[in-house]
C-alpha positions as CSV (number, residue, x, y, z in Angstrom):
1,X,-6.5,-16.7,-0.9
2,X,-9.6,-18.9,-1.0
3,X,-11.7,-19.5,2.2
4,X,-14.7,-21.8,2.5
5,X,-17.2,-22.5,5.2
6,X,-20.4,-24.5,5.4
7,X,-23.2,-22.8,7.2
8,X,-26.9,-23.4,7.9
9,X,-29.9,-21.1,8.3
10,X,-33.7,-20.9,8.0
11,X,-33.2,-19.7,4.4
12,X,-30.4,-19.8,1.9
13,X,-29.9,-16.0,2.3
14,X,-29.6,-16.3,6.1
15,X,-27.1,-19.2,5.8
16,X,-25.0,-17.1,3.3
17,X,-25.1,-14.1,5.7
18,X,-24.0,-16.2,8.6
19,X,-21.1,-17.7,6.6
20,X,-20.0,-14.3,5.3
21,X,-20.0,-13.0,8.9
22,X,-17.8,-15.8,10.1
23,X,-15.4,-15.2,7.3
24,X,-15.3,-11.6,8.3
25,X,-16.6,-10.1,5.1
26,X,-19.9,-8.7,3.8
27,X,-22.4,-11.0,2.0
28,X,-21.9,-9.2,-1.3
29,X,-18.2,-10.3,-1.4
30,X,-18.9,-14.0,-1.3
31,X,-20.2,-16.7,-3.6
32,X,-22.0,-19.8,-2.5
33,X,-23.2,-23.3,-3.4
34,X,-26.5,-24.6,-2.1
35,X,-26.0,-28.0,-0.5
36,X,-29.5,-28.3,0.8
37,X,-32.6,-26.2,0.3
38,X,-34.7,-25.4,3.4
39,X,-37.8,-27.5,4.0
40,X,-40.6,-26.2,6.3
41,X,-42.0,-29.6,7.5
42,X,-45.4,-30.1,9.1
43,X,-46.1,-28.0,12.2
44,X,-42.3,-27.8,12.7
45,X,-41.9,-31.5,12.5
46,X,-39.4,-32.6,9.9
47,X,-38.2,-29.0,9.3
48,X,-34.8,-29.0,7.5
49,X,-32.6,-25.8,7.5
50,X,-30.9,-24.6,4.3
51,X,-27.2,-25.5,4.1
52,X,-24.7,-23.8,1.9
53,X,-21.0,-23.7,1.2
54,X,-19.9,-20.0,1.4
55,X,-16.8,-19.1,-0.6
56,X,-14.6,-16.0,-0.2
57,X,-11.6,-15.5,-2.5
58,X,-9.7,-12.4,-1.4
59,X,-7.8,-10.3,-4.0
60,X,-4.3,-8.9,-3.5
61,X,-5.9,-5.5,-2.7
62,X,-8.3,-7.1,-0.2
63,X,-5.3,-8.7,1.6
64,X,-3.5,-5.3,1.8
65,X,-6.5,-3.5,3.1
66,X,-7.3,-6.2,5.7
67,X,-3.6,-6.1,6.8
68,X,-3.7,-2.3,7.3
69,X,-7.1,-2.3,9.0
70,X,-5.9,-5.0,11.4
71,X,-2.7,-3.2,12.1
72,X,-4.2,0.2,13.0
73,X,-6.9,-1.5,15.1
74,X,-4.3,-3.4,17.1
75,X,-2.2,-0.3,17.5
76,X,-5.2,1.7,18.7
77,X,-4.8,4.2,15.9
78,X,-7.9,6.0,14.7
79,X,-7.7,6.2,10.9
80,X,-9.6,5.4,7.8
81,X,-8.4,3.3,4.9
82,X,-9.4,4.3,1.3
83,X,-8.4,2.8,-2.0
84,X,-8.1,4.4,-5.5
85,X,-7.0,3.2,-8.9
86,X,-6.5,5.5,-11.9
87,X,-5.5,2.7,-14.2
88,X,-1.8,3.4,-13.7
89,X,-1.4,3.2,-10.0
90,X,-3.2,1.4,-7.2
91,X,-3.1,3.5,-4.1
92,X,-4.1,3.1,-0.5
93,X,-4.4,6.2,1.7
94,X,-4.5,6.3,5.5
95,X,-6.2,9.4,6.9
96,X,-6.8,10.5,10.4
97,X,-5.3,12.7,13.1
98,X,-3.4,9.8,14.6
99,X,-2.2,8.3,11.3
100,X,0.8,10.6,11.1
101,X,2.5,8.4,13.7
102,X,3.1,5.8,11.0
103,X,5.1,8.2,8.7
104,X,8.3,8.3,10.7
105,X,11.4,10.4,10.0
106,X,11.3,11.5,6.3
107,X,8.8,8.8,5.6
108,X,11.0,5.9,6.7
109,X,8.3,4.1,8.6
110,X,5.9,4.7,5.8
111,X,8.3,3.2,3.3
112,X,8.7,0.1,5.5
113,X,4.9,-0.2,5.9
114,X,4.5,0.1,2.2
115,X,6.9,-2.8,1.8
116,X,4.9,-4.9,4.2
117,X,1.6,-4.0,2.4
118,X,3.0,-5.2,-0.9
119,X,4.4,-8.3,0.7
120,X,1.0,-9.1,2.2
121,X,-0.8,-8.3,-1.0
122,X,1.3,-10.6,-3.1
123,X,1.7,-13.5,-0.7
124,X,-0.3,-15.7,-3.2
125,X,1.5,-14.4,-6.3
126,X,2.8,-17.9,-7.3
127,X,-0.5,-19.7,-6.9
128,X,-3.5,-19.9,-9.3
129,X,-1.7,-17.7,-11.9
130,X,-1.9,-14.6,-9.6
131,X,0.0,-11.6,-10.9
132,X,2.1,-9.2,-8.9
133,X,0.3,-6.1,-7.8
134,X,2.2,-3.0,-6.9
135,X,0.5,-0.8,-4.3
136,X,1.5,2.7,-3.4
137,X,0.8,3.6,0.3
138,X,0.4,7.2,1.5
139,X,-0.7,8.8,4.8
140,X,-2.6,12.1,4.8
141,X,-1.0,13.2,1.5
142,X,2.5,13.0,2.9
143,X,4.2,11.8,-0.3
144,X,3.0,14.8,-2.4
145,X,4.2,17.2,0.3
146,X,7.5,15.5,0.6
147,X,8.1,15.4,-3.1
148,X,7.4,19.1,-3.3
149,X,9.9,19.7,-0.4
150,X,12.6,17.6,-2.2
151,X,12.1,19.4,-5.5
152,X,12.5,22.8,-3.7
153,X,15.6,21.4,-2.0
154,X,17.1,20.3,-5.3
155,X,16.6,23.7,-6.8
156,X,17.9,25.6,-3.8
157,X,21.1,23.4,-3.5
158,X,21.7,23.5,-7.3
159,X,21.6,27.3,-7.3
160,X,24.0,27.3,-4.3
161,X,26.4,25.1,-6.3
162,X,26.2,27.5,-9.2
163,X,26.7,30.5,-7.0
164,X,29.6,29.3,-4.9
165,X,31.2,26.9,-7.4
166,X,31.3,24.1,-4.8
167,X,29.7,20.7,-4.6
168,X,26.9,20.1,-2.1
169,X,26.3,16.7,-0.4
170,X,22.7,16.1,0.8
171,X,21.6,14.0,3.7
172,X,21.0,10.2,3.3
173,X,17.9,9.4,1.3
174,X,16.0,6.4,0.0
175,X,16.4,5.4,-3.6
176,X,12.9,6.9,-4.4
177,X,13.9,10.3,-2.9
178,X,17.3,10.3,-4.6
179,X,15.5,9.8,-8.0
180,X,13.5,12.9,-7.4
181,X,16.6,15.0,-6.7
182,X,18.4,13.6,-9.7
183,X,15.4,14.3,-11.9
184,X,14.9,17.9,-10.7
185,X,18.6,18.8,-11.0
186,X,18.7,17.5,-14.6
187,X,16.4,20.4,-15.5
188,X,19.1,23.0,-14.3
189,X,21.9,23.8,-16.7
190,X,25.4,23.7,-15.4
191,X,25.0,21.2,-12.6
192,X,24.8,17.5,-12.3
193,X,24.4,14.8,-9.7
194,X,25.8,11.5,-8.5
195,X,25.3,9.3,-5.5
196,X,27.8,8.2,-2.9
197,X,27.7,5.8,0.1
198,X,26.0,2.5,0.6
199,X,22.6,1.3,1.7
200,X,20.8,3.6,4.1
201,X,23.8,6.0,4.1
202,X,23.6,6.7,0.3
203,X,23.5,10.5,-0.5
204,X,23.2,12.7,-3.5
205,X,26.0,15.0,-4.5
206,X,25.2,18.1,-6.6
207,X,28.2,19.4,-8.5
208,X,29.3,21.8,-11.3
209,X,29.0,20.0,-14.7
210,X,32.4,19.1,-16.0
211,X,33.9,18.4,-12.6
212,X,32.3,15.1,-12.0
213,X,30.4,12.3,-13.7
214,X,26.8,11.5,-13.0
215,X,26.2,8.0,-11.6
216,X,23.6,5.9,-9.9
217,X,20.4,7.2,-11.5
């Protein structure tokens, strides 16, 4: 999204700094066009201030970070926002003692917040040739801990199926969490998985191989 503002100052740098402040960003994040250079005049008479057009074009990531910072500020939550990009994944992490309130039951609130973050980041996708950017959102390393819990659950339940020769139906999970269960169970010989139910009630069933067919991967 492109924002422009015309601002004046005793110098070009001062005018740029004022414009950036009004746009809500630091001066190093804007570009500018000089409309009029400052003129000193004679004993203050005829003095002309510098006038510039300050331009700020926010990226998809900027939009996402601004959205999150505004959200936690409005909610009165003390947390910091950090960004990382390893070339394969763009990730935003919220950290702070109060940030956990945004995780929700089994990460449901976090998933919904991640959806809103991506929606905000890509609101200008169809303009100026902008490309869709996928952002992963995490809070205090929750996702890694949850993934570890799910893998342990998959192994424990698969071993129960092998021991008692009876299928096990897990609690409802998101598509992302079901994929982790499916993937982990695939590593264990003699058992398979499928999914049953619809929408938010969709569950993974772990069964003895040969008694069912694997579906919905």
